[in-house]
KOLZA-10049 format. One record per residue: y, z, x of N, C-alpha, C, O in turn. Coordinates in nm, 4 decimals, padded with zeros to 6 digits. Layout:
% KOLZA-10049
nv nw nu cav caw cau cv cw cu ov ow ou
Y Z X Y Z X Y Z X Y Z X
...
***
This chain:
% KOLZA-10049
nv nw nu cav caw cau cv cw cu ov ow ou
23.7207 22.8590 07.8137 23.5969 22.8022 07.8687 23.6307 22.7200 07.9940 23.7261 22.6422 07.9944
23.5520 22.7384 08.0988 23.5768 22.6662 08.2230 23.5491 22.5178 08.2038 23.4593 22.4788 08.1292
23.6282 22.4360 08.2726 23.6085 22.2919 08.2655 23.4776 22.2547 08.3346 23.4398 22.3162 08.4343
23.4100 22.1558 08.2824 23.2852 22.1084 08.3420 23.3164 22.0163 08.4592 23.3975 21.9245 08.4468
23.2522 22.0409 08.5725 23.2725 21.9547 08.6891 23.2062 21.8204 08.6640 23.0879 21.8169 08.6301
23.2780 21.7097 08.6794 23.2167 21.5791 08.6539 23.1068 21.5486 08.7550 23.1145 21.5894 08.8709
23.0046 21.4764 08.7100 22.8967 21.4349 08.7997 22.9476 21.3230 08.8893 22.9943 21.2199 08.8408
22.9384 21.3435 09.0197 22.9928 21.2462 09.1147 22.8954 21.2222 09.2294 22.8167 21.3096 09.2657
22.9024 21.1026 09.2852 22.8376 21.0685 09.4101 22.9388 20.9960 09.4976 23.0294 20.9296 09.4473
22.9230 21.0091 09.6273 23.0036 20.9286 09.7191 22.9102 20.8400 09.8005 22.7960 20.8760 09.8289
22.9615 20.7242 09.8368 22.8809 20.6259 09.9101 22.9734 20.5416 09.9959 23.0959 20.5523 09.9890
22.9105 20.4569 10.0776 22.9862 20.3563 10.1514 22.9413 20.2147 10.1134 23.0072 20.1166 10.1478
22.8283 20.2052 10.0421 22.7782 20.0756 09.9960 22.6946 20.0985 09.8703 22.6378 20.2059 09.8509
22.6880 19.9956 09.7851 22.6187 20.0039 09.6579 22.5098 19.8975 09.6518 22.5309 19.7835 09.6930
22.3937 19.9356 09.6003 22.2802 19.8445 09.5850 22.2440 19.8393 09.4373 22.2086 19.9410 09.3777
22.2529 19.7215 09.3792 22.2464 19.7059 09.2341 22.1202 19.6331 09.1907 22.0948 19.5202 09.2326
22.0416 19.6985 09.1069 21.9374 19.6288 09.0328 22.0062 19.5347 08.9328 22.1258 19.5489 08.9072
21.9325 19.4400 08.8768 21.9910 19.3471 08.7801 21.9477 19.3784 08.6367 22.0287 19.4240 08.5560
21.8195 19.3540 08.6048 21.7731 19.3676 08.4668 21.7786 19.5136 08.4214 21.7209 19.6018 08.4849
21.8485 19.5371 08.3112 21.8622 19.6714 08.2587 21.9756 19.7496 08.3200 22.0144 19.8542 08.2679
22.0298 19.7003 08.4306 22.1373 19.7690 08.5011 22.2683 19.6931 08.4866 22.3702 19.7514 08.4495
22.2663 19.5635 08.5158 22.3819 19.4760 08.4966 22.3636 19.3843 08.3761 22.4588 19.3544 08.3040
22.2408 19.3408 08.3558 22.2085 19.2415 08.2526 22.1061 19.3008 08.1560 22.0056 19.3576 08.1990
22.1310 19.2880 08.0277 22.0323 19.3267 07.9272 21.9482 19.2040 07.8952 21.9925 19.1129 07.8253
21.8271 19.2036 07.9472 21.7335 19.0930 07.9244 21.6104 19.1404 07.8490 21.5078 19.0723 07.8490
21.6194 19.2561 07.7850 21.5017 19.3155 07.7221 21.4362 19.2235 07.6197 21.3137 19.2215 07.6078
21.5166 19.1473 07.5457 21.4593 19.0610 07.4418 21.3674 18.9554 07.5035 21.2589 18.9292 07.4517
21.4107 18.8957 07.6132 21.3294 18.7943 07.6801 21.2043 18.8578 07.7399 21.0936 18.8064 07.7240
21.2232 18.9695 07.8084 21.1101 19.0383 07.8708 21.0042 19.0702 07.7661 20.8851 19.0493 07.7889
21.0479 19.1206 07.6523 20.9514 19.1561 07.5478 20.8786 19.0326 07.4960 20.7566 19.0352 07.4791
20.9518 18.9245 07.4705 20.8856 18.8034 07.4204 20.7800 18.7525 07.5172 20.6671 18.7230 07.4781
20.8179 18.7426 07.6432 20.7270 18.6836 07.7425 20.6061 18.7730 07.7683 20.4935 18.7241 07.7773
20.6285 18.9022 07.7800 20.5176 18.9918 07.8106 20.4269 19.0145 07.6899 20.3074 19.0389 07.7070
20.4805 19.0072 07.5696 20.3937 19.0162 07.4519 20.2975 18.8969 07.4473 20.1799 18.9123 07.4143
20.3484 18.7788 07.4804 20.2599 18.6611 07.4832 20.1518 18.6778 07.5895 20.0350 18.6468 07.5658
20.1914 18.7270 07.7064 20.0951 18.7470 07.8143 19.9906 18.8510 07.7736 19.8713 18.8312 07.7964
20.0350 18.9615 07.7136 19.9425 19.0665 07.6721 19.8409 19.0134 07.5721 19.7226 19.0466 07.5787
19.8883 18.9308 07.4796 19.7977 18.8734 07.3797 19.6921 18.7858 07.4463 19.5748 18.7904 07.4091
19.7338 18.7056 07.5451 19.6384 18.6194 07.6151 19.5331 18.7011 07.6901 19.4193 18.6572 07.7068
19.5728 18.8212 07.7353 19.4802 18.9051 07.8123 19.4024 19.0035 07.7253 19.3169 19.0762 07.7758
19.4314 19.0064 07.5951 19.3649 19.1011 07.5075 19.4097 19.2445 07.5279 19.3333 19.3381 07.5045
19.5351 19.2618 07.5720 19.5895 19.3957 07.5972 19.6857 19.4364 07.4866 19.7424 19.3514 07.4180
19.7034 19.5655 07.4700 19.7992 19.6171 07.3727 19.9407 19.5931 07.4248 19.9776 19.6433 07.5309
20.0190 19.5169 07.3507 20.1515 19.4767 07.3991 20.2447 19.5956 07.4163 20.3218 19.5994 07.5122
20.2396 19.6915 07.3268 20.3278 19.8075 07.3385 20.2980 19.8859 07.4657 20.3893 19.9346 07.5323
20.1706 19.8976 07.4987 20.1335 19.9667 07.6222 20.1803 19.8878 07.7445 20.2267 19.9464 07.8423
20.1683 19.7562 07.7389 20.2140 19.6709 07.8491 20.3638 19.6879 07.8722 20.4089 19.6993 07.9862
20.4398 19.6895 07.7642 20.5856 19.6966 07.7772 20.6340 19.8279 07.8365 20.7482 19.8369 07.8816
20.5494 19.9288 07.8370 20.5892 20.0563 07.8964 20.5900 20.0524 08.0485 20.6501 20.1392 08.1118
20.5241 19.9532 08.1083 20.5118 19.9517 08.2543 20.5725 19.8282 08.3201 20.5679 19.8163 08.4425
20.6294 19.7359 08.2423 20.6742 19.6097 08.3027 20.8068 19.6224 08.3762 20.8324 19.5447 08.4682
20.8920 19.7174 08.3392 21.0289 19.7176 08.3904 21.0338 19.7602 08.5376 20.9703 19.8571 08.5791
21.1112 19.6842 08.6137 21.1371 19.7209 08.7526 21.0511 19.6500 08.8542 21.0978 19.6192 08.9638
20.9275 19.6237 08.8206 20.8368 19.5610 08.9165 20.8437 19.4082 08.9094 20.8894 19.3510 08.8105
20.7971 19.3436 09.0172 20.7682 19.2014 09.0074 20.6463 19.1841 08.9175 20.5619 19.2731 08.9069
20.6387 19.0672 08.8528 20.5346 19.0452 08.7546 20.3947 19.0636 08.8081 20.3107 19.1234 08.7409
20.3671 19.0134 08.9281 20.2315 19.0232 08.9818 20.1922 19.1697 09.0019 20.0756 19.2057 08.9860
20.2908 19.2548 09.0371 20.2623 19.3962 09.0594 20.2323 19.4664 08.9269 20.1451 19.5531 08.9201
20.3057 19.4282 08.8211 20.2752 19.4814 08.6882 20.1348 19.4408 08.6459 20.0588 19.5226 08.5941
20.1007 19.3146 08.6682 19.9675 19.2671 08.6302 19.8584 19.3408 08.7066 19.7517 19.3672 08.6514
19.8835 19.3740 08.8321 19.7846 19.4464 08.9120 19.7627 19.5878 08.8589 19.6518 19.6408 08.8655
19.8700 19.6492 08.8057 19.8558 19.7818 08.7446 19.7728 19.7727 08.6168 19.6867 19.8567 08.5908
19.8004 19.6691 08.5376 19.7359 19.6561 08.4062 19.5932 19.6020 08.4153 19.5082 19.6361 08.3331
19.5673 19.5176 08.5153 19.4347 19.4563 08.5320 19.3882 19.4807 08.6759 19.3840 19.3876 08.7562
19.3538 19.6042 08.7080 19.3277 19.6389 08.8484 19.2091 19.5675 08.9112 19.1999 19.5588 09.0337
19.1185 19.5166 08.8291 19.0002 19.4495 08.8845 19.0183 19.2981 08.8973 18.9287 19.2289 08.9455
19.1324 19.2472 08.8548 19.1522 19.1028 08.8583 19.1958 19.0598 08.9981 19.2750 19.1297 09.0614
19.1463 18.9471 09.0474 19.1882 18.8995 09.1798 19.3404 18.8802 09.1866 19.4024 18.8301 09.0928
19.3986 18.9209 09.2995 19.5440 18.9149 09.3117 19.5966 18.7719 09.3039 19.7091 18.7501 09.2591
19.5170 18.6746 09.3467 19.5661 18.5366 09.3388 19.5887 18.4939 09.1935 19.6769 18.4126 09.1658
19.5097 18.5481 09.1014 19.5321 18.5192 08.9597 19.6624 18.5822 08.9110 19.7354 18.5232 08.8314
19.6903 18.7032 08.9604 19.8170 18.7668 08.9246 19.9360 18.6858 08.9756 20.0350 18.6682 08.9045
19.9259 18.6377 09.0968 20.0362 18.5570 09.1523 20.0517 18.4262 09.0749 20.1637 18.3807 09.0519
19.9406 18.3663 09.0351 19.9490 18.2422 08.9573 20.0144 18.2675 08.8212 20.1002 18.1908 08.7775
19.9731 18.3755 08.7551 20.0348 18.4107 08.6275 20.1820 18.4461 08.6448 20.2649 18.4146 08.5595
20.2134 18.5118 08.7562 20.3524 18.5490 08.7819 20.4414 18.4262 08.7943 20.5546 18.4268 08.7460
20.3916 18.3213 08.8584 20.4705 18.1978 08.8695 20.4993 18.1394 08.7317 20.6104 18.0938 08.7047
20.3988 18.1411 08.6451 20.4196 18.0929 08.5084 20.5181 18.1808 08.4330 20.6039 18.1307 08.3603
20.5058 18.3124 08.4503 20.5953 18.4064 08.3832 20.7397 18.3851 08.4270 20.8303 18.3856 08.3436
20.7621 18.3663 08.5568 20.8977 18.3432 08.6066 20.9571 18.2166 08.5470 21.0749 18.2141 08.5115
20.8763 18.1111 08.5356 20.9260 17.9871 08.4760 20.9623 18.0076 08.3291 21.0649 17.9577 08.2830
20.8783 18.0811 08.2551 20.9085 18.1102 08.1153 21.0381 18.1895 08.1020 21.1236 18.1571 08.0196
21.0514 18.2921 08.1826 21.1685 18.3796 08.1732 21.2967 18.3056 08.2133 21.4025 18.3279 08.1545
21.2867 18.2186 08.3125 21.4049 18.1450 08.3574 21.4519 18.0480 08.2503 21.5718 18.0231 08.2372
21.3574 17.9925 08.1731 21.3922 17.8961 08.0682 21.4400 17.9628 07.9400 21.5023 17.8976 07.8561
21.4120 18.0909 07.9237 21.4437 18.1624 07.7993 21.5600 18.2576 07.8244 21.5412 18.3657 07.8801
21.6798 18.2176 07.7833 21.7987 18.3006 07.8039 21.8554 18.3517 07.6724 21.9653 18.4070 07.6692
21.7807 18.3333 07.5637 21.8275 18.3771 07.4328 21.8358 18.5294 07.4295 21.7355 18.5978 07.4502
21.9545 18.5824 07.4037 21.9726 18.7263 07.3958 22.0071 18.7928 07.5274 22.0224 18.9149 07.5320
22.0199 18.7152 07.6356 22.0592 18.7732 07.7643 22.2100 18.7969 07.7640 22.2886 18.7031 07.7507
22.2491 18.9227 07.7789 22.3902 18.9615 07.7712 22.4193 19.0645 07.8801 22.3269 19.1262 07.9330
22.5470 19.0834 07.9140 22.5777 19.1873 08.0112 22.5561 19.3264 07.9523 22.5780 19.3471 07.8329
22.5143 19.4197 08.0333 22.5145 19.5604 07.9941 22.6599 19.5996 07.9673 22.7476 19.5584 08.0431
22.6888 19.6768 07.8633 22.8281 19.7163 07.8372 22.8954 19.7739 07.9622 22.8422 19.8625 08.0292
23.0135 19.7204 07.9907 23.0890 19.7646 08.1067 23.0601 19.6881 08.2338 23.1311 19.7054 08.3329
22.9565 19.6028 08.2342 22.9196 19.5325 08.3579 23.0293 19.4399 08.4099 23.0541 19.4396 08.5305
23.0970 19.3608 08.3248 23.2022 19.2743 08.3796 23.3126 19.3528 08.4502 23.3549 19.3158 08.5597
23.3596 19.4621 08.3872 23.4653 19.5430 08.4499 23.4143 19.6118 08.5759 23.4876 19.6240 08.6741
23.2903 19.6562 08.5737 23.2309 19.7205 08.6913 23.2236 19.6229 08.8078 23.2602 19.6575 08.9201
23.1767 19.5011 08.7820 23.1681 19.4024 08.8896 23.3058 19.3683 08.9450 23.3209 19.3467 09.0652
23.4062 19.3635 08.8579 23.5430 19.3390 08.9048 23.5914 19.4546 08.9912 23.6611 19.4332 09.0904
23.5546 19.5776 08.9536 23.6005 19.6962 09.0258 23.5408 19.7054 09.1660 23.6037 19.7606 09.2563
23.4198 19.6516 09.1852 23.3544 19.6629 09.3163 23.3633 19.5343 09.3976 23.3036 19.5251 09.5049
23.4366 19.4356 09.3486 23.4359 19.3025 09.4111 23.4716 19.3061 09.5595 23.4175 19.2278 09.6376
23.5610 19.3950 09.5990 23.6044 19.4012 09.7395 23.5267 19.5046 09.8200 23.5579 19.5275 09.9368
23.4269 19.5670 09.7599 23.3502 19.6719 09.8269 23.2171 19.6177 09.8783 23.1726 19.5115 09.8346
23.1533 19.6894 09.9705 23.0212 19.6463 10.0171 22.9149 19.6711 09.9092 22.8912 19.7854 09.8702
22.8519 19.5647 09.8617 22.7469 19.5807 09.7627 22.6509 19.4630 09.7710 22.6843 19.3557 09.8213
22.5297 19.4869 09.7197 22.4275 19.3819 09.7187 22.3454 19.3945 09.5916 22.3316 19.5029 09.5349
22.2915 19.2823 09.5484 22.1957 19.2786 09.4390 22.0565 19.2941 09.4984 22.0215 19.2251 09.5942
21.9768 19.3846 09.4419 21.8377 19.4027 09.4848 21.7524 19.3968 09.3594 21.7444 19.4940 09.2842
21.6886 19.2827 09.3369 21.6215 19.2582 09.2099 21.4789 19.2109 09.2296 21.4465 19.1473 09.3299
21.3937 19.2427 09.1327 21.2561 19.1925 09.1343 21.2468 19.0494 09.0826 21.1406 18.9876 09.0901
21.3567 18.9965 09.0302 21.3609 18.8551 08.9904 21.3651 18.7663 09.1141 21.4098 18.8083 09.2208
21.3173 18.6419 09.0981 21.3373 18.5474 09.2079 21.4773 18.4877 09.1979 21.5517 18.5165 09.1042
21.5120 18.4046 09.2951 21.6483 18.3520 09.3011 21.6846 18.2727 09.1761 21.7948 18.2873 09.1232
21.5931 18.1893 09.1288 21.6235 18.1065 09.0112 21.6475 18.1925 08.8876 21.7409 18.1677 08.8114
21.5633 18.2935 08.8678 21.5789 18.3800 08.7515 21.7055 18.4636 08.7624 21.7763 18.4826 08.6635
21.7343 18.5134 08.8818 21.8567 18.5918 08.9005 21.9804 18.5070 08.8713 22.0724 18.5523 08.8032
21.9825 18.3841 08.9227 22.0957 18.2954 08.8971 22.1089 18.2685 08.7470 22.2194 18.2701 08.6928
21.9956 18.2437 08.6801 21.9995 18.2106 08.5377 22.0516 18.3279 08.4552 22.1363 18.3099 08.3678
22.0010 18.4477 08.4830 22.0405 18.5620 08.4018 22.1826 18.6090 08.4312 22.2559 18.6439 08.3386
22.2225 18.6106 08.5571 22.3613 18.6480 08.5874 22.4562 18.5460 08.5260 22.5625 18.5822 08.4757
22.4182 18.4188 08.5301 22.5006 18.3153 08.4689 22.5090 18.3299 08.3186 22.6167 18.3160 08.2606
22.3947 18.3581 08.2539 22.3933 18.3742 08.1086 22.4790 18.4930 08.0658 22.5406 18.4906 07.9592
22.4827 18.5969 08.1491 22.5636 18.7152 08.1198 22.7077 18.6986 08.1661 22.7895 18.7887 08.1472
22.7398 18.5837 08.2268 22.8741 18.5545 08.2762 22.9196 18.6584 08.3780 23.0338 18.7044 08.3749
22.8287 18.6946 08.4683 22.8594 18.7882 08.5758 22.8551 18.7147 08.7091 22.7731 18.6247 08.7270
22.9420 18.7514 08.8031 22.9415 18.6835 08.9336 22.8173 18.7183 09.0132 22.7750 18.8339 09.0164
22.7594 18.6188 09.0770 22.6418 18.6416 09.1602 22.6859 18.7016 09.2939 22.7668 18.6405 09.3637
22.6353 18.8187 09.3312 22.6728 18.8783 09.4589 22.6374 18.7882 09.5769 22.5339 18.7217 09.5770
22.7242 18.7873 09.6762 22.6990 18.7058 09.7951 22.5783 18.7575 09.8716 22.5012 18.6790 09.9268
22.5616 18.8896 09.8753 22.4467 18.9499 09.9418 22.3456 18.9892 09.8348 22.3775 19.0644 09.7427
22.2235 18.9378 09.8474 22.1225 18.9681 09.7469 21.9831 18.9630 09.8086 21.9538 18.8843 09.8986
21.8996 19.0506 09.7556 21.7594 19.0564 09.7944 21.6798 19.0269 09.6682 21.6750 19.1086 09.5763
21.6177 18.9101 09.6643 21.5400 18.8678 09.5481 21.3906 18.8715 09.5830 21.3529 18.9073 09.6946
21.3076 18.8346 09.4876 21.1630 18.8460 09.5065 21.1138 18.7710 09.6296 21.0200 18.8149 09.6962
21.1776 18.6571 09.6600 21.1323 18.5785 09.7760 21.1590 18.6495 09.9087 21.0996 18.6157 10.0111
21.2489 18.7483 09.9062 21.2951 18.8120 10.0301 21.2069 18.9257 10.0763 21.2245 18.9756 10.1875
21.1113 18.9686 09.9934 21.0331 19.0879 10.0259 20.8839 19.0599 10.0149 20.8403 18.9672 09.9466
20.8073 19.1430 10.0844 20.6629 19.1309 10.0774 20.5996 19.2274 09.9802 20.4813 19.2152 09.9484
20.6778 19.3244 09.9320 20.6251 19.4269 09.8416 20.7249 19.4510 09.7294 20.8459 19.4517 09.7519
20.6739 19.4706 09.6092 20.7564 19.4948 09.4914 20.7986 19.6417 09.4829 20.7310 19.7298 09.5360
20.9105 19.6669 09.4158 20.9381 19.8038 09.3749 20.8137 19.8557 09.3007 20.7541 19.7799 09.2242
20.7729 19.9807 09.3201 20.8444 20.0938 09.3790 20.8442 20.1033 09.5309 20.8895 20.2039 09.5856
20.7951 20.0028 09.5996 20.8097 20.0016 09.7453 20.9585 19.9933 09.7803 21.0325 19.9210 09.7137
21.0039 20.0652 09.8826 21.1471 20.0665 09.9150 21.1966 19.9457 09.9934 21.3150 19.9392 10.0262
21.1102 19.8504 10.0242 21.1483 19.7404 10.1142 21.2773 19.6712 10.0719 21.3644 19.6472 10.1554
21.2907 19.6388 09.9434 21.4086 19.5654 09.8989 21.5373 19.6414 09.9225 21.6351 19.5841 09.9706
21.5390 19.7699 09.8895 21.6608 19.8482 09.9087 21.6911 19.8679 10.0569 21.8074 19.8644 10.0972
21.5881 19.8886 10.1379 21.6120 19.9015 10.2820 21.6667 19.7712 10.3398 21.7539 19.7729 10.4267
21.6155 19.6592 10.2915 21.6656 19.5294 10.3388 21.8098 19.5086 10.2938 21.8919 19.4593 10.3711
21.8417 19.5455 10.1701 21.9788 19.5333 10.1228 22.0757 19.6158 10.2055 22.1836 19.5682 10.2409
22.0382 19.7390 10.2365 22.1236 19.8247 10.3197 22.1437 19.7628 10.4572 22.2551 19.7607 10.5095
22.0343 19.7121 10.5161 22.0438 19.6525 10.6493 22.1333 19.5292 10.6488 22.2115 19.5086 10.7416
22.1220 19.4470 10.5442 22.2049 19.3262 10.5392 22.3532 19.3598 10.5239 22.4394 19.2859 10.5715
22.3820 19.4710 10.4577 22.5209 19.5151 10.4450 22.5695 19.5893 10.5693 22.6899 19.6048 10.5896
22.4754 19.6352 10.6527 22.5116 19.7051 10.7751 22.5338 19.8541 10.7577 22.6122 19.9141 10.8313
22.4652 19.9152 10.6605 22.4820 20.0579 10.6349 22.3486 20.1305 10.6419 22.2435 20.0732 10.6130
22.3544 20.2576 10.6807 22.2355 20.3420 10.6804 22.1953 20.3722 10.5370 22.2808 20.3773 10.4485
22.0657 20.3924 10.5127 22.0226 20.4256 10.3770 22.0974 20.5441 10.3164 22.1287 20.5430 10.1974
22.1260 20.6450 10.3960 22.1932 20.7643 10.3433 22.3340 20.7347 10.2942 22.3899 20.8120 10.2164
22.3918 20.6240 10.3386 22.5271 20.5869 10.2963 22.5272 20.4993 10.1710 22.6336 20.4599 10.1233
22.4085 20.4684 10.1175 22.3983 20.3766 10.0040 22.3613 20.4513 09.8764 22.2854 20.5482 09.8785
22.4168 20.4039 09.7661 22.3776 20.4519 09.6336 22.3175 20.3347 09.5570 22.3732 20.2250 09.5539
22.2025 20.3607 09.4953 22.1284 20.2618 09.4183 22.1634 20.2756 09.2702 22.1753 20.3870 09.2193
22.1797 20.1631 09.2013 22.1971 20.1597 09.0559 22.0694 20.1035 08.9967 22.0312 19.9906 09.0276
22.0021 20.1818 08.9109 21.8711 20.1424 08.8587 21.8517 20.1905 08.7157 21.9151 20.2861 08.6709
21.7618 20.1214 08.6449 21.7292 20.1601 08.5072 21.5841 20.1990 08.4886 21.5498 20.2579 08.3861
21.4969 20.1680 08.5849 21.3530 20.1807 08.5628 21.2903 20.2859 08.6530 21.3466 20.3243 08.7555
21.1730 20.3312 08.6124 21.0989 20.4279 08.6942 21.0647 20.3692 08.8311 21.0846 20.4343 08.9337
21.0129 20.2455 08.8322 20.9754 20.1828 08.9594 21.0959 20.1680 09.0516 21.0855 20.1910 09.1721
21.2112 20.1292 08.9944 21.3309 20.1127 09.0750 21.3831 20.2438 09.1291 21.4246 20.2513 09.2447
21.3815 20.3481 09.0462 21.4280 20.4793 09.0910 21.3354 20.5339 09.1995 21.3821 20.5933 09.2966
21.2065 20.5144 09.1838 21.1119 20.5555 09.2878 21.1381 20.4811 09.4178 21.1311 20.5400 09.5257
21.1682 20.3516 09.4083 21.1972 20.2718 09.5279 21.3226 20.3216 09.5986 21.3249 20.3334 09.7211
21.4273 20.3508 09.5209 21.5496 20.4016 09.5807 21.5290 20.5348 09.6503 21.5803 20.5570 09.7600
21.4546 20.6226 09.5871 21.4265 20.7531 09.6481 21.3444 20.7367 09.7760 21.3712 20.8018 09.8770
21.2428 20.6478 09.7704 21.1594 20.6252 09.8889 21.2400 20.5680 10.0045 21.2045 20.5859 10.1210
21.3493 20.4987 09.9713 21.4376 20.4439 10.0745 21.5339 20.5484 10.1300 21.6087 20.5199 10.2235
21.5330 20.6684 10.0738 21.6232 20.7737 10.1200 21.7631 20.7619 10.0641 21.8592 20.8069 10.1266
21.7757 20.7019 09.9470 21.9061 20.6774 09.8853 21.9213 20.7614 09.7593 21.8236 20.8078 09.7007
22.0470 20.7795 09.7195 22.0745 20.8488 09.5932 22.0862 20.7462 09.4807 22.1088 20.6275 09.5045
22.0700 20.7950 09.3572 22.0501 20.7041 09.2442 22.1506 20.7308 09.1331 22.1700 20.8449 09.0912
22.2147 20.6231 09.0858 22.2832 20.6244 08.9565 22.1874 20.5606 08.8573 22.1557 20.4422 08.8687
22.1413 20.6381 08.7603 22.0562 20.5859 08.6560 22.1402 20.5282 08.5436 22.2325 20.5934 08.4948
22.1083 20.4056 08.5021 22.1855 20.3359 08.3990 22.0957 20.3111 08.2778 21.9878 20.2533 08.2900
22.1415 20.3553 08.1617 22.0712 20.3248 08.0381 21.9653 20.4265 08.0006 21.9363 20.5178 08.0779
21.9072 20.4112 07.8818 21.8158 20.5121 07.8278 21.6873 20.5285 07.9065 21.6361 20.6402 07.9154
21.6329 20.4223 07.9640 21.5076 20.4360 08.0402 21.5250 20.5289 08.1594 21.4363 20.6083 08.1909
21.6393 20.5185 08.2251 21.6602 20.5901 08.3511 21.6669 20.7410 08.3334 21.6333 20.8154 08.4255
21.7095 20.7869 08.2169 21.7333 20.9299 08.1973 21.6079 21.0131 08.2200 21.6172 21.1285 08.2618
21.4910 20.9565 08.1933 21.3661 21.0323 08.2032 21.3215 21.0552 08.3470 21.2282 21.1320 08.3705
21.3860 20.9901 08.4439 21.3339 20.9935 08.5808 21.4279 21.0644 08.6777 21.4223 21.0416 08.7985
21.5134 21.1499 08.6244 21.5975 21.2414 08.7030 21.6779 21.1730 08.8138 21.6684 21.2121 08.9302
21.7569 21.0712 08.7785 21.8472 21.0157 08.8797 21.9520 21.1206 08.9186 21.9690 21.2208 08.8491
22.0212 21.0972 09.0286 22.1214 21.1946 09.0733 22.2346 21.2085 08.9724 22.2806 21.3194 08.9453
22.2793 21.0969 08.9168 22.3668 21.1006 08.8002 22.3186 20.9943 08.7023 22.2543 20.8969 08.7417
22.3498 21.0134 08.5756 22.3046 20.9211 08.4726 22.4208 20.8826 08.3827 22.5027 20.9668 08.3459
22.4274 20.7531 08.3472 22.5258 20.7040 08.2513 22.4532 20.6195 08.1474 22.3561 20.5507 08.1790
22.5005 20.6249 08.0246 22.4379 20.5453 07.9184 22.4582 20.3961 07.9416 22.3702 20.3157 07.9111
22.5726 20.3596 07.9948 22.6003 20.2211 08.0347 22.7159 20.2250 08.1324 22.7656 20.3327 08.1654
22.7595 20.1089 08.1791 22.8599 20.1047 08.2863 23.0022 20.1293 08.2381 23.0943 20.1376 08.3193
23.0214 20.1412 08.1068 23.1533 20.1843 08.0589 23.1766 20.3316 08.0914 23.2903 20.3787 08.0891
23.0685 20.4045 08.1218 23.0771 20.5494 08.1443 23.0844 20.5844 08.2918 23.0571 20.6983 08.3295
23.1207 20.4889 08.3754 23.1272 20.5136 08.5196 23.2636 20.4725 08.5732 23.3131 20.3639 08.5431
23.3238 20.5601 08.6527 23.4493 20.5259 08.7198 23.4223 20.5065 08.8685 23.3527 20.5864 08.9311
23.4782 20.3995 08.9241 23.4633 20.3666 09.0658 23.5992 20.3790 09.1334 23.6969 20.3180 09.0899
23.6050 20.4590 09.2405 23.7291 20.4750 09.3166 23.6982 20.4552 09.4641 23.6034 20.5132 09.5170
23.7784 20.3731 09.5299 23.7597 20.3452 09.6719 23.8748 20.4051 09.7523 23.9915 20.3833 09.7197
23.8423 20.4802 09.8567 23.9427 20.5417 09.9432 23.9696 20.4521 10.0636 23.8865 20.3680 10.0978
24.0846 20.4692 10.1280 24.1164 20.3857 10.2444 24.0151 20.3975 10.3580 24.0009 20.3044 10.4373
23.9440 20.5108 10.3674 23.8471 20.5273 10.4760 23.7123 20.4618 10.4458 23.6185 20.4735 10.5247
23.7021 20.3917 10.3301 23.5781 20.3231 10.2942 23.4854 20.4029 10.2058 23.3806 20.3529 10.1648
23.5221 20.5268 10.1754 23.4397 20.6081 10.0864 23.4541 20.5597 09.9424 23.5652 20.5369 09.8944
23.3430 20.5445 09.8754 23.3402 20.5053 09.7340 23.2967 20.6269 09.6533 23.1909 20.6846 09.6785
23.3788 20.6654 09.5564 23.3438 20.7780 09.4692 23.3040 20.7235 09.3322 23.3773 20.6460 09.2707
23.1876 20.7653 09.2864 23.1320 20.7237 09.1578 23.1290 20.8465 09.0663 23.0653 20.9471 09.0976
23.1982 20.8368 08.9540 23.2074 20.9506 08.8617 23.1514 20.9122 08.7266 23.1938 20.8139 08.6658
23.0550 20.9911 08.6800 23.0014 20.9727 08.5451 23.0954 21.0377 08.4462 23.1268 21.1560 08.4590
23.1407 20.9620 08.3475 23.2364 21.0124 08.2494 23.1617 21.0722 08.1309 23.0577 21.0217 08.0886
23.2168 21.1802 08.0789 23.1545 21.2468 07.9644 23.1629 21.1584 07.8416 23.1159 21.1967 07.7345
***
């Protein structure tokens, strides 16, 4: 039987989502959004199907399309404060510490729908180093699935979108990466349904190799 060719991508820079990609914060997300859904009289299970990847106000706009946007922004501020204060169960995605060590000398940026305070809190709770280059909620005018965050991350690193690979777990994030003209490594069970260029169950299943010419090879392990 012929050997199976491993799934690989090459890049010159990496753009990393946080929640679900580097940090498992699902327990907190579920607690906070279930409370919000109850206050709004919405089905919590249905709400949880659409919360991942977007900024909170954008999720609220999807779920309550007739509600004034200023109310969504006000609720989003409260949600961010709740999430930042609740770190119970926040842990690294398997393989994240070794992955971050492997890319430490490479061009990479964090591109997250969290604001700076929440990103600092969750990366700290997971004991992961905070990337020097990062695009947080305060840095953009539009939430994923808009590509603004990934395009800004690429620009801050000094690379063309085609030279960047996005790491994402959510539908909104994968859509944003594609809209930015980038290729996608899907991480975790959510990502598999949205046809990323390569998919890994977690970061233990990814090998990172850097060549002297700056090329980064990403290989999904069987």
